[in-house]
C-alpha positions in Angstrom: 53.6 95.6 139.0 50.1 94.3 139.4 49.2 92.4 142.6 48.1 92.9 146.2 51.1 93.7 148.4 53.6 94.1 145.6 56.0 96.9 146.5 59.2 98.3 145.0 61.8 100.5 146.7 65.1 101.8 145.4 68.2 101.9 147.6 71.1 103.2 145.6 71.8 100.8 142.8 69.6 98.1 144.4 65.9 97.5 143.8 64.1 95.8 146.6 60.9 94.1 145.5 58.1 92.5 147.6 56.5 90.1 145.2 54.5 87.8 147.4 57.4 85.4 148.2 58.4 84.6 151.8 61.3 87.1 151.4 62.0 90.3 149.6 64.0 90.1 146.4 67.0 92.3 146.1 67.9 93.1 142.4 71.3 94.7 141.6 71.0 97.4 138.9 74.0 98.0 136.6 75.7 101.4 137.1 74.8 102.5 133.6 71.1 102.3 134.4 69.2 104.7 136.6 66.0 103.4 138.3 63.1 105.1 140.0 60.1 103.4 141.8 56.9 105.4 142.1 54.3 104.1 144.5 51.0 105.9 145.2 48.4 104.7 147.7 45.8 102.7 146.0 47.7 102.3 142.7 50.1 99.8 141.3 53.9 100.5 141.7 55.7 101.7 138.6 59.4 101.0 138.1 61.1 103.3 135.5 64.5 102.5 134.0 66.6 105.1 132.2 69.9 104.7 130.3 71.7 105.6 127.1 72.0 101.9 126.2 68.6 100.6 124.9 69.8 97.0 124.7 70.9 97.1 128.4 67.6 98.5 129.5 65.7 95.7 127.6 67.9 93.1 129.3 67.5 94.5 132.8 63.7 95.0 132.3 63.4 91.4 131.1 65.3 90.1 134.1 63.1 92.1 136.5 60.0 90.8 134.7 61.2 87.2 135.0 61.1 87.4 138.8 57.3 87.3 138.6 55.8 86.9 135.1 52.2 87.9 134.6 49.9 84.9 135.0 46.9 84.4 132.7 44.2 83.7 135.3 44.3 86.7 137.7 46.7 88.9 135.7 49.1 89.4 138.6 52.8 89.9 138.1 55.3 92.3 136.6 54.4 93.6 133.2 55.6 96.3 130.8 53.6 99.5 130.5 50.9 99.1 127.8 51.3 95.3 127.7 48.1 93.4 127.3 47.8 90.0 129.0 45.5 87.4 127.5 43.2 86.3 130.3 41.9 82.7 130.7 38.5 81.9 132.1 39.6 79.2 134.6 37.7 76.3 136.0 34.3 78.0 136.3 34.0 78.4 132.5 34.4 74.6 131.9 31.3 73.7 134.0 28.8 75.4 131.7 
């Protein structure tokens, strides 16, 4: 998760995400998937999913990512580890 104020916390089989909306998002995790959320001061939070079912992990990860997709101008949002986001220049590049 990349963004100022983005937080993740695990409470049993629920993942509580602070994604810059006016409310926190509660995401229900299937019982076959175990989830951990690591958050160090000054670093972006990392959510780790583990299960024996790779297809289910992919589906759950895609659903979590869809809550706040990475945007191309600032790069904020939820992304997969190692994913490269193509950045756009924005309005200031058009003036020159």
